[in-house]
N, C-alpha and C positions, 0 to 999 in steps of 0.2 A: 746515345745520350751524353752530354757535354757534362763537365764539371761543374758547372754552375746550375745544373739540373737536379742534382743529387740529394738536395736539403740541407746539406752542410753550410755552418757558417761560413761566409767567404773567405778566404784567405786575404785576399785582395779587393778594395774597393777602387775603382778608376771613375774620378769626377772629371766631366767634361763640360763646361760651360759653353754654349753654342747661342750666338744672336746671329741670324740671318747666314746660317753656313749650311743651306739646303745643298749648294753645289758642290761643297767638298767633304762633308763629314761622313757620306755613305760610304765610301770605299775606305775611310779612314777606320769607322766601327767594323766592317768588314774583317779588315787586316788585324785589328784587336784580337775579335771572337776568334778568330782561326789560330792566331800565336797564343793564347792562353789557353783554348781547348786543346792543341799540341801539347802545351805542357801541362796538361792535367791540374790545371791549378782550379780550388774551388774560387769563382770570381761574381762581382757584378760590376756593370757598367752603368753608372749613373749619368746620363745627359740631361743637362738643365736648359732647357729651351727659355731664354731670357727674353719673353716676350717678342719672338720673331714676327716679322711682318710676311715672310716668304714659307716657302714650304719644309722648312727645318724638320718641325713636329711630326710632319707626314713620312718624311724620309727616315727620322728615329724610330718610330713607330714600325715601319716595314723592318729596318733591321732587327728590331724588338722579336719581330714575327719569325724571322731566320735565325736569330739566335737568341734563345732564352734567357740569357745572363745580361741582357741590354735593355735598359728601363726608363723611360722618358718620365721626366721631371718638368711640368709645366709653369711656369711664372705668367701672371696675367698682365704685367707690365715689364719694360726693361729697366730692371735694376742697376746694370753693368757688370762686369766680371765680376768684382769680389762679391756681390751679394749672390749671385748665382752659385758661385764656388761655396760660398758659405751655406746656403742650401743645401748644395749635395753633399757637403760635409758631415750636417748634422743628420742627415737620413742614412748616412754610409755605416754598414757593420762590419767592413773587413778589419782584419788585423794589421793590414796597411793600407795607406790611402796615397792612392798616385792621382796629382793633378796634372792634367794634359791639356794641350791646347786642341782645338777642334781641326785645325788645318791640317794635323799629321807632320808638322815641319819637324819632330822627333820620330823617327823609326820605333815602333813599340817595343822591338829587342833590346833597345838600350836601357829599358827598365831592368834588364839583368845586371846593368852597372851599379845601379842605386841599390839594388837588392844587396849586393856585396857590400856597400857601405854600411847598411843597415846592420847584416849578419857582422859586421865588426864593431859597432856599437854606437852609429850613429843613431840620433833620433829624428832627423830630417837629412834627406840627403838630396842633392837639387844639382840639376845639370848646368854645365858652365861651357856656354860656347867659347869665352875668353881664354879658358885654359885648354880647350880642344885647338883653338888655332895657334897654338905654340906645341902642338905635337903633331908629327908627322903622320902619328896611325889615324888620326880623325880628319874627318872632311866637315869642314863648317862653309857654306854657301850662302854669304849675305852681301847684301848693296852696301857697297862702298861707305855711304854718308851713314846707313844705319850702324856699319860697326864703331867709326867715329864718335858719332853722336852718343852713343852707346857706352863707349869707353870713357867719355867726358862725362857721362850722367852716372856711372859706376865710381867714378874718383869723389863726385859730389857726395854722393850719397854716403861713401865711406867717412867723409868728414863731417857729416850729418849725422853720425852714430850707429851707424850696420858696417862696423870693420870687418877686415878679412874676408869678405865675400865678394868676389871679382863679378860676378852676373847674378842679381838680384831678379832679372826680370825673365829668365827663361821658364817658358811655361812647361817645365817637366820636373815635377818635385814629388818626393817620395816621403810621407810620413809613418811612423808608428802612429796607428790608430787613435791610444789614449793621447798622442801629443796633438794630433791634428783638434782632436774634438775640444783638448784644455782652449787652444790658440783660438778656433773659430768661435767658441762660445763668448768671448770678449770681442772680437774683431767688430770694428764698424764701419771701414771703408767699402765704399760699394763699386769704386772704379779701381783702375789698373793699379792703385796705390796699395792695394790690399796686399800684396807681396811685400812691399817694404815695411807694412806695419807688422804682418805674421812675423817675418825675421828679426824687426827690432824687439817685439816682444818676446820672441823665442830666445834670443840671446839674454836678455834680462831676466826670463826665467831660469837659465842654466842648460838649456837644451844643449845637445852636441849637434852641430851643422858641419856635414860635410860636403865639398861641392866635388862634383864627378865631370871630369871632360866626355862631353857624348857628341856623336854624330847629329847635324843639324843642316837642314836647308829652308831657306828663305821662300815662302810660297806666295804664287799671286792671289791678289784679292786680299790682302792684309789692310784691316781696320786701323791697326795705330799708327798716328799721325806722330813720328818720333819727336818732333820740337813741340808742339802743343802739348800733346800729351805727358811729354819729360817735366815741361814746366808743372804741369797740373800734377804729377805724382811727388815732385820736391816740394810743393805746397801743402800735397796732404802727409808726406812725412814730418814736415814742420808741426802738422796738427796733432800727427801721433805722439811726437814729444811731449807737444802742450798735454795732451790728454794724460800720458803716463806720468808726468811731473803732479798732475791733480789725482793720480789713484783710479784713473777710467778703468786701467786693465788689472786691477787687485785682483779680483774674483778669480776662481779658478775651478774646473768642472769638476764635481764631487758628487756621485762617483764620475768616474770617466767613462759615459757609454753612450753610445749615439742616440739620437731622438727617434722615437717610434714611427 
């Protein structure tokens, strides 16, 4: 019996947005389940199928048959990564929520580095490829143009209001459960810019954010168009700034509990 089968409220919820990930997500889910079972952590893995047109849902369903902690959430149409993550967060029940990419670019044992930051008082711990690239203890394998444009993107982001964060877009972030519920209650960005929205609001809410260097490897088959999507995300950040000034993020989750 796995810890996910005991009936306990999960200590950890893993939220994975997935769009046409049939060729990549299966092995990563198996790795996650094996790792968390070995650690004997009560957990749930919520995979949000974001209107996929391939066999993503079938692959996830099979993974759920093999590991009871894995659960499939289907969206009838493609909302975007932000919409998928928001759906998963609102259904999550864990004390902490990990948002991870479906491609497995970040090995799941890197979770322990983020957990250490939470234990030291952080409300949000986010993986940073930028910090890792400057420390020989870590391995970051990224295509050169992605690194160059990513660094430029983060420089611009810091000047647009998300200060002190070197890597806003790394798809490996750990939240205290109530903090995630609070932030995603008011989130509205459906695209890749949801990370910027979440961090922008989190800083203005006064939440403690810690960046943690992690091992990371670029995976084949990425759907991110670095230049085009980067410009779109910067436009979304400008919209977030405008929405914030007009009070769009003023409400808070009271009480801070996940949706049924």
